[in-house]
C-alpha positions as CSV (number, residue, x, y, z in Angstrom):
1,X,0.0,0.0,0.0
2,X,1.3,3.4,-0.9
3,X,2.1,6.4,1.4
4,X,-0.5,6.4,4.1
5,X,-2.8,3.9,2.3
6,X,-5.7,4.9,0.1
7,X,-6.3,8.5,-0.8
8,X,-9.6,10.3,-1.7
9,X,-9.3,13.7,-3.3
10,X,-12.0,16.2,-3.8
11,X,-10.5,18.5,-6.4
12,X,-11.8,20.2,-9.5
13,X,-10.9,19.4,-12.3
14,X,-9.0,16.5,-10.7
15,X,-5.6,18.3,-11.0
16,X,-4.6,17.5,-7.4
17,X,-5.8,13.9,-7.7
18,X,-3.7,13.3,-10.8
19,X,-0.6,14.9,-9.4
20,X,-0.4,12.8,-6.2
21,X,-2.1,9.6,-7.2
22,X,1.3,7.9,-7.7
23,X,1.9,8.2,-4.0
24,X,-0.9,5.7,-3.2
25,X,-2.1,2.3,-4.1
26,X,-5.5,3.7,-5.1
27,X,-6.9,7.2,-5.4
28,X,-10.6,8.3,-5.6
29,X,-11.4,11.7,-7.3
30,X,-14.8,13.1,-6.3
31,X,-16.6,16.0,-7.9
32,X,-20.2,17.0,-8.6
33,X,-19.6,18.2,-12.1
34,X,-19.3,15.6,-15.0
35,X,-17.2,17.9,-17.1
36,X,-14.6,18.2,-14.3
37,X,-14.5,14.4,-13.9
38,X,-14.0,14.1,-17.7
39,X,-11.1,16.5,-17.6
40,X,-9.6,14.5,-14.7
41,X,-9.9,11.3,-16.6
42,X,-8.3,12.9,-19.7
43,X,-5.4,14.2,-17.7
44,X,-4.9,10.8,-16.0
45,X,-5.0,9.0,-19.4
46,X,-2.4,11.4,-20.9
47,X,-0.1,10.6,-18.0
48,X,-0.7,6.9,-18.0
49,X,-2.2,6.9,-14.5
50,X,-4.6,4.0,-14.0
51,X,-5.2,3.9,-10.2
52,X,-7.8,6.6,-9.9
53,X,-11.5,5.9,-9.5
54,X,-13.7,8.8,-10.4
55,X,-17.0,9.5,-8.5
56,X,-19.7,12.1,-9.3
57,X,-21.0,13.3,-6.0
58,X,-20.8,16.2,-3.5
59,X,-18.8,15.9,-0.2
60,X,-22.1,15.8,1.7
61,X,-22.8,12.4,0.1
62,X,-19.9,10.9,2.0
63,X,-19.4,8.2,3.2
64,X,-22.1,6.6,1.0
65,X,-20.6,7.9,-2.3
66,X,-17.2,6.3,-1.7
67,X,-17.5,3.9,1.3
68,X,-14.2,2.6,2.3
69,X,-11.4,3.4,4.8
70,X,-8.8,5.9,3.7
71,X,-5.3,6.9,4.8
72,X,-5.5,10.5,3.4
73,X,-8.5,12.7,2.5
74,X,-7.8,15.9,0.7
75,X,-9.8,18.9,-0.4
76,X,-8.4,21.2,-3.1
77,X,-9.9,24.7,-2.8
78,X,-13.3,23.2,-1.9
79,X,-13.8,22.4,1.8
80,X,-15.1,25.9,2.6
81,X,-18.0,25.3,0.2
82,X,-19.2,22.3,2.1
83,X,-21.3,21.8,5.3
84,X,-18.0,21.8,7.2
85,X,-19.1,20.2,10.4
86,X,-21.0,17.5,8.7
87,X,-18.3,16.7,6.2
88,X,-15.5,16.8,8.7
89,X,-17.4,14.3,10.9
90,X,-17.9,11.9,8.0
91,X,-14.3,12.2,6.9
92,X,-13.1,11.5,10.5
93,X,-15.1,8.3,10.5
94,X,-13.6,7.2,7.1
95,X,-9.9,7.6,8.2
96,X,-8.2,4.5,9.5
97,X,-6.3,6.4,11.1
98,X,-5.0,9.1,8.8
99,X,-4.9,12.7,7.8
100,X,-7.2,15.3,6.4
101,X,-5.5,17.9,4.2
102,X,-7.0,21.2,3.0
103,X,-5.0,22.5,0.1
104,X,-5.7,26.2,-0.8
105,X,-4.1,29.2,-2.5
106,X,-3.4,31.9,0.1
107,X,-2.7,35.5,-0.9
108,X,-3.4,37.4,2.3
109,X,-0.2,37.9,4.3
110,X,2.1,36.3,1.7
111,X,4.8,38.2,-0.1
112,X,3.9,38.7,-3.7
113,X,6.6,38.2,-6.3
114,X,7.4,41.0,-8.9
115,X,5.4,41.1,-12.1
116,X,7.1,39.6,-15.2
117,X,5.7,42.5,-17.2
118,X,2.0,41.6,-17.9
119,X,-1.1,42.9,-16.3
120,X,-2.1,40.8,-13.3
121,X,-5.4,38.9,-13.5
122,X,-6.0,38.2,-9.8
123,X,-6.3,41.6,-8.2
124,X,-9.1,43.5,-6.4
125,X,-10.0,44.9,-9.8
126,X,-10.4,41.4,-11.3
127,X,-12.6,40.4,-8.4
128,X,-14.9,43.4,-9.4
129,X,-14.9,42.1,-13.0
130,X,-15.9,38.7,-11.7
131,X,-18.7,40.2,-9.6
132,X,-19.9,42.1,-12.7
133,X,-20.0,38.8,-14.7
134,X,-21.7,37.0,-11.8
135,X,-24.5,39.6,-12.0
136,X,-25.2,38.8,-15.7
137,X,-28.5,36.9,-16.5
138,X,-28.0,33.2,-16.3
139,X,-25.0,33.3,-14.0
140,X,-25.3,31.2,-10.8
141,X,-26.2,32.8,-7.5
142,X,-23.0,34.0,-5.8
143,X,-22.1,31.9,-2.8
144,X,-22.5,33.7,0.5
145,X,-19.5,32.1,2.1
146,X,-15.8,32.3,1.3
147,X,-12.8,30.5,2.6
148,X,-11.4,31.6,6.0
149,X,-8.5,29.4,7.0
150,X,-8.7,30.1,10.7
151,X,-12.4,29.5,10.8
152,X,-12.3,26.2,8.9
153,X,-9.5,24.9,11.1
154,X,-11.9,24.9,14.0
155,X,-14.3,22.5,12.4
156,X,-12.0,19.8,11.1
157,X,-12.3,17.1,13.7
158,X,-14.0,16.2,16.9
159,X,-12.3,16.6,20.3
160,X,-9.5,14.2,20.8
161,X,-8.0,14.7,17.3
162,X,-4.6,16.3,16.8
163,X,-4.9,20.1,16.5
164,X,-4.6,21.2,12.9
165,X,-1.5,23.0,11.7
166,X,-0.5,24.7,8.4
167,X,2.5,24.6,6.2
168,X,3.3,26.8,3.1
169,X,4.9,26.1,-0.2
170,X,5.9,28.9,-2.6
171,X,3.4,29.6,-5.4
172,X,4.2,29.9,-9.1
173,X,5.7,33.4,-9.5
174,X,5.5,33.7,-13.3
175,X,2.3,32.0,-14.4
176,X,0.9,33.6,-17.6
177,X,-2.7,32.9,-18.7
178,X,-4.6,33.5,-22.0
179,X,-8.3,34.1,-22.2
180,X,-9.1,30.4,-22.3
181,X,-7.0,29.7,-19.3
182,X,-8.7,32.5,-17.3
183,X,-12.1,31.0,-18.3
184,X,-11.1,27.6,-17.2
185,X,-9.9,29.0,-13.9
186,X,-13.4,30.5,-13.3
187,X,-15.0,27.2,-14.2
188,X,-12.8,25.3,-11.8
189,X,-14.2,27.3,-8.8
190,X,-16.9,25.7,-6.8
191,X,-19.0,28.9,-7.0
192,X,-18.9,28.9,-10.8
193,X,-18.6,25.3,-11.9
194,X,-20.1,24.7,-15.4
195,X,-23.1,22.6,-14.2
196,X,-24.4,25.6,-12.3
197,X,-25.1,27.5,-15.5
198,X,-27.3,24.9,-17.2
199,X,-27.9,25.8,-20.8
200,X,-26.4,29.3,-20.3
201,X,-22.9,28.1,-19.9
202,X,-21.8,29.2,-23.4
203,X,-23.3,32.6,-22.9
204,X,-21.3,33.0,-19.7
205,X,-18.1,31.8,-21.4
206,X,-18.6,34.5,-24.1
207,X,-19.0,37.2,-21.5
208,X,-15.7,36.2,-19.8
209,X,-13.8,36.1,-23.1
210,X,-15.2,39.6,-24.1
211,X,-14.3,41.0,-20.7
212,X,-10.7,39.6,-20.8
213,X,-10.2,41.0,-24.3
214,X,-11.4,44.5,-23.1
215,X,-8.9,44.4,-20.2
216,X,-5.8,43.0,-22.0
217,X,-5.7,43.6,-25.8
218,X,-2.8,41.2,-26.1
219,X,-4.8,38.5,-24.3
220,X,-2.2,37.6,-21.8
221,X,-2.4,38.1,-18.0
222,X,0.1,37.4,-15.2
223,X,-1.5,35.3,-12.5
224,X,0.0,34.9,-9.1
225,X,-2.5,32.6,-7.3
226,X,-0.7,33.0,-4.0
227,X,1.3,30.5,-2.0
228,X,0.1,27.0,-1.5
229,X,-1.2,26.5,2.1
230,X,-1.7,22.9,3.3
231,X,-3.8,22.7,6.5
232,X,-3.4,19.3,8.1
233,X,-5.4,17.5,10.7
234,X,-4.5,14.0,11.9
235,X,-6.7,11.3,13.3
236,X,-4.4,9.5,15.8
237,X,-4.1,5.7,15.8
């Protein structure tokens, strides 16, 4: 059995699952959006990865959606969109023992690298652009919650578990995105996954492309997503 045993990863579009599946005997990728799962399968196929089982479900469907013991459960930029207390309790019961890892991009309080010379896509201004798109007809209702690391840490496990702690890894300092990459980034977020738009998804995509063109005529943005924060909570054995 690989490092820590089985691994279940809730990550859209499966990027995290594909990247660390080789560390485990078996990995399970869970996502509510069929397009995200298809992208995960495609990425795994291109890399010759065959030990991932893909499950269409939300985290609140656990443990029924993927009933088995696990050594590691991870959430990539998604735990804060769940019913945290309910999901954390389910995950704790599924570990044998093991660790829960919340993997997120953290900008606040982290030193930003210098710009490589292109307009930055993730700024307060880009958030205003995103809000303006979210107000367009057909866009999904904006979520009322956002990730707060210190708040989420308090709901990870029941009393008796090891207190959560966080580690940081440097983010990519020179990531450049074109309009399609910016669009895929929006679609990868839990608050704007493609299935939320129904038959208006192409209308929304056109709005994003037009907005990107209006802000960057050359069609290229610099994106510093922040440093990678890994919040760990361990179920002792």
